[in-house]
Each structure stands twice: as C-alpha cells, then as structure tokens.
VOMAR-835757 format. One record per residue (C-alpha): x, y, z. Coordinates in steps of 0.5 Angstrom, whole numbers. Example, Ala and Ser with C-alpha at 12.3 -4.5 7.8 and 13.67 -1.06 7.14 Angstrom:
BEGIN
((25 -9 16))
((27 -2 14))
This chain:
BEGIN
((-74 -63 -69))
((-73 -64 -61))
((-80 -65 -57))
((-80 -61 -50))
((-80 -66 -44))
((-86 -65 -39))
((-84 -61 -33))
((-87 -65 -27))
((-87 -61 -21))
((-83 -63 -15))
((-85 -66 -8))
((-82 -63 -2))
((-82 -66 5))
((-82 -60 10))
((-81 -63 17))
((-78 -61 24))
((-73 -66 27))
((-69 -68 33))
((-62 -69 32))
((-63 -76 33))
((-68 -77 28))
((-75 -76 31))
((-80 -72 28))
((-84 -72 35))
((-84 -75 42))
((-87 -82 43))
((-94 -79 44))
((-94 -73 39))
((-90 -68 43))
((-87 -62 39))
((-86 -57 45))
((-78 -58 44))
((-79 -56 37))
((-83 -50 38))
((-79 -48 44))
((-73 -48 40))
((-75 -44 34))
((-73 -36 33))
((-75 -31 29))
((-70 -32 23))
((-72 -40 23))
((-79 -38 23))
((-78 -33 17))
((-75 -39 13))
((-81 -43 14))
((-86 -38 12))
((-82 -37 6))
((-82 -44 4))
((-90 -45 5))
((-92 -38 2))
((-88 -41 -5))
((-92 -48 -5))
((-97 -50 -10))
((-101 -54 -5))
((-100 -57 2))
((-100 -65 3))
((-102 -68 9))
((-105 -74 13))
((-112 -73 16))
((-110 -72 23))
((-105 -67 21))
((-111 -64 17))
((-115 -64 23))
((-110 -60 27))
((-109 -55 22))
((-116 -54 20))
((-117 -53 28))
((-111 -48 28))
((-110 -44 22))
((-116 -40 21))
((-116 -37 28))
((-108 -35 27))
((-105 -28 26))
((-98 -31 25))
((-94 -29 19))
((-95 -36 17))
((-103 -36 17))
((-104 -33 10))
((-100 -39 7))
((-103 -44 11))
((-110 -41 9))
((-110 -39 2))
((-106 -45 -1))
((-110 -51 -3))
((-110 -57 1))
((-109 -64 -1))
((-111 -69 4))
((-109 -77 4))
((-114 -81 7))
((-117 -88 4))
((-123 -87 8))
((-125 -80 6))
((-126 -74 11))
((-133 -75 15))
((-137 -69 18))
((-133 -68 25))
((-126 -69 22))
((-124 -63 25))
((-123 -64 32))
((-118 -61 38))
((-115 -68 39))
((-108 -69 39))
((-102 -67 43))
((-98 -63 37))
((-104 -58 37))
((-104 -57 44))
((-97 -56 44))
((-98 -51 38))
((-103 -47 42))
((-99 -46 48))
((-93 -43 44))
((-93 -36 41))
((-95 -38 34))
((-101 -34 34))
((-107 -38 35))
((-113 -33 38))
((-120 -34 40))
((-122 -27 37))
((-119 -28 30))
((-125 -28 26))
((-123 -32 19))
((-127 -30 13))
((-131 -35 9))
((-126 -36 4))
((-121 -39 9))
((-126 -43 12))
((-128 -46 6))
((-121 -47 4))
((-120 -52 10))
((-127 -55 9))
((-127 -57 2))
((-120 -60 1))
((-118 -64 -5))
((-118 -71 -2))
((-114 -77 -5))
((-117 -84 -3))
((-113 -88 -8))
((-106 -91 -8))
((-101 -86 -5))
((-96 -87 -11))
((-101 -86 -16))
((-104 -80 -13))
((-98 -77 -12))
((-96 -78 -19))
((-102 -75 -21))
((-101 -69 -17))
((-94 -68 -20))
((-97 -68 -27))
((-101 -62 -26))
((-99 -55 -27))
((-97 -50 -21))
((-91 -49 -16))
((-88 -55 -12))
((-92 -60 -7))
((-91 -59 0))
((-92 -65 4))
((-92 -64 12))
((-94 -70 15))
((-96 -73 20))
((-91 -78 22))
((-94 -84 19))
((-96 -80 12))
((-89 -77 12))
((-86 -84 13))
((-90 -87 7))
((-88 -82 3))
((-80 -83 4))
((-81 -90 3))
((-85 -89 -4))
((-78 -86 -7))
((-83 -80 -10))
((-80 -74 -5))
((-76 -70 -10))
((-73 -65 -4))
((-72 -66 3))
((-73 -59 7))
((-71 -61 14))
((-71 -56 20))
((-66 -59 25))
((-67 -57 32))
((-62 -57 38))
((-65 -62 42))
((-64 -70 43))
((-71 -73 44))
((-68 -80 46))
((-75 -84 44))
((-80 -82 39))
((-83 -82 32))
((-78 -83 27))
((-78 -80 20))
((-74 -86 16))
((-76 -92 19))
((-80 -94 13))
((-74 -95 8))
((-72 -102 6))
((-65 -100 3))
((-60 -94 4))
((-62 -87 0))
((-56 -83 -2))
((-58 -75 -1))
((-54 -69 -4))
((-54 -63 1))
((-57 -57 -3))
((-56 -52 2))
((-55 -51 10))
((-58 -45 14))
((-56 -44 21))
((-60 -40 26))
((-59 -36 32))
((-62 -41 37))
((-58 -47 34))
((-64 -49 29))
((-61 -51 22))
((-65 -52 16))
((-62 -57 11))
((-64 -58 4))
((-63 -65 1))
((-64 -68 -6))
((-63 -75 -8))
((-56 -76 -11))
C-alpha cells in the first residue's frame, strides 16, 4: 500500500526590488518603492500577506514593523497584526527592541500607508508583536522545522541581510518579487550571497498601472 508523503509548507520570499536588483538604497532608503506603488499593486501585496501562515523577518525589520503596524489603518494592517511572527535573532530579543530607528521606517511613515497616532491597537494586536516566536538556532534548521509544521505558507520579508541569507540557504520555494520602475544605481542587493547561478521558472507576471510588475518565480 502506498504511503502518503508529508507535505511541507512553502517558504515564500516577498521583496520589493529595483530594476537593477536592489531591495533598498545604501542607507536603507525605500521611498522610491513607496512612491511607485498604486492601489492595484497594493492589493496584490495585501492578498499575498493575508494568505500567509506566519511572517518571518530579521530583528531590525521586526523592530520597524512592531513600531508601525499596530498603529496603522492600512488594508494591510490586519494581515500584519493578526498572523503569527517568527523573528530570526541569534541573540534573542531584549526589552526595548522595538524602536523608531531605521530609514525604512521613516520612509514608510512619510507615505500614505496608514500610520496614525490616533489608532489604538487592541491588547491582542500588541501581544502579537510583543510575544513573537524567536528563532535563535541555525538558519536552515530553524526554517526546516517551521516548514514541517502544519499551516499555510511561510512569508519572509527581510531585511536585506536576512533575505540574502535565505537566498543563499537554497530553502526558498517561491520568490514573489515586486519590481519597481526605478533604477537606484547603488544600494543593498538581494542576490549577492549566491555562490553559483540558480535557475528560476516564471510562474506569473502581473503588471500594474504605475509600471510596477509583480513576478512570481520558483526554482526550476
């Protein structure tokens, strides 16, 4: 009798990226990406986020998001606030990790994505950010352990260094790359950690009104 094969959930990396391959400027600038988003491309992003089983991110990205999303009335906020978070940090998270510190956070607050001082988060929302799962072990082992758990796909966000580590690990099952019609010239690349070429298969490409293109790739 045939035995059922265990189904592992996918690891999906979603990143905004310039046409020359940078996920932000040299100092973490993201204003070009926020500026070129439109309503249709934002809805594509919201749909990706709301279907995830867990958000995976590095500690600096976590700090930014924990300072931002509980106070947002953006359509993306429920998916960010309600879905469990897994934070990758070898040293763990200390009290005071959530700070207003990075350029990406400042850029987000300047744009019209719904951060408001008068939004009062619920206790459940605050708890979802204050009590994430912290992955402190070997990256590959932690990711494989999460893949073995039941649930929808794992959605990895970044920052740039964490995303490069995931790319180099070879554990990404799907890339959801939001290409913006901008050339940065310099910045933080996504694929610089690779030691050999990786062939990808295009699953879908969705153009939007502002020139943004969402492309979904899987390893060939």
